C-alpha positions, 0 to 999 in steps of 0.5 A: 480049555488048555493045560496051562504050566504049574507056574503061567497058571499061578500068574495067571491066577496072580494077575486076575485078582487086580481089578477089572482083570478077567481070564483072559486078559489074565492069561495075556498079561502073562504070557507078554510077561513071560516073552519079555524076560527082560521088562518082567524081571523090571516090572518084579524089581519096580513090584517090590521097591513100592512095596517096601518103599510106600506107605500110608501118609501118617496124615491123610491116609495118601500113598508117600515114602516117608511119613507125610506124603508129599502133598502134605510136606508141601507149604504152598498147599491150603491146611484149611481147605481138606478134600475128604475122599474114599480111596487114593484113585480118588486123590489122584484123580483130583491132583490131575485137573491140577485145579484144587490147591488144598489137602486131603483126607483118604477114608479108606472107603465108605460106609456100607452095613452090607457089607460090615463096613461101620464109621469104626473101619474108616479114618473119621476119628483123624479127620475129626482130629485135623478138623478141631486141631487146626486152622480148617475153614471148610471139608470138601465131601467128594465121595463118589456118586453113588448110594453108599457115598451119598450115606458117607457124606451126610454121614461125615456132614452130620460129624462135623456141622457146627462152628464156623465150619464150612461143609461142601459137597462135589457139584452134580457133574459127575454121573450118578453111580460113578467113581472120581477115579473114572470121571474126565478131567473137564467134569471133575474140574467143574464138581470142585468149581461148583460144590455145593455148601452143606453148611 
């Protein structure tokens, strides 16, 4: 294997920490960035700007630059309809479809006892407060069709059921074991339209 300069090796190591990026891809990206010096500076500036200005919405957990994200600040969104997702990329995937007009709640993961992720590590208390403290009529559980996603949805159903609150789950147009982020727009749109009522 060819030896790299220490600075290039450090760059490749950092790029390799990104999801889905192996060493060969990290090396290719690193070399491309170094050969495009002007773009490298722009990328570095954009990364620094995002790191300084982006933060999690205090209400839903989405990313934004203010206390509340653009979705939570939008008065045209239906605050009585909350779509619960695992992570921000899942929220973005549903937004790309362009058919959902409610608001969101980002859990920050899924229940996974083997990985040490229990209810305390997720944003469940915040969800309970939102549901109990406002005009919420329906919660859409939009967790992935994985063992952990299904377990999280079942836990949420039991946690939130009661009263007049409607709890629904995305229809099973989503592939089993797949993530929302990788689903195409048509599949997500059909899953939203055909969501199943749980209580």
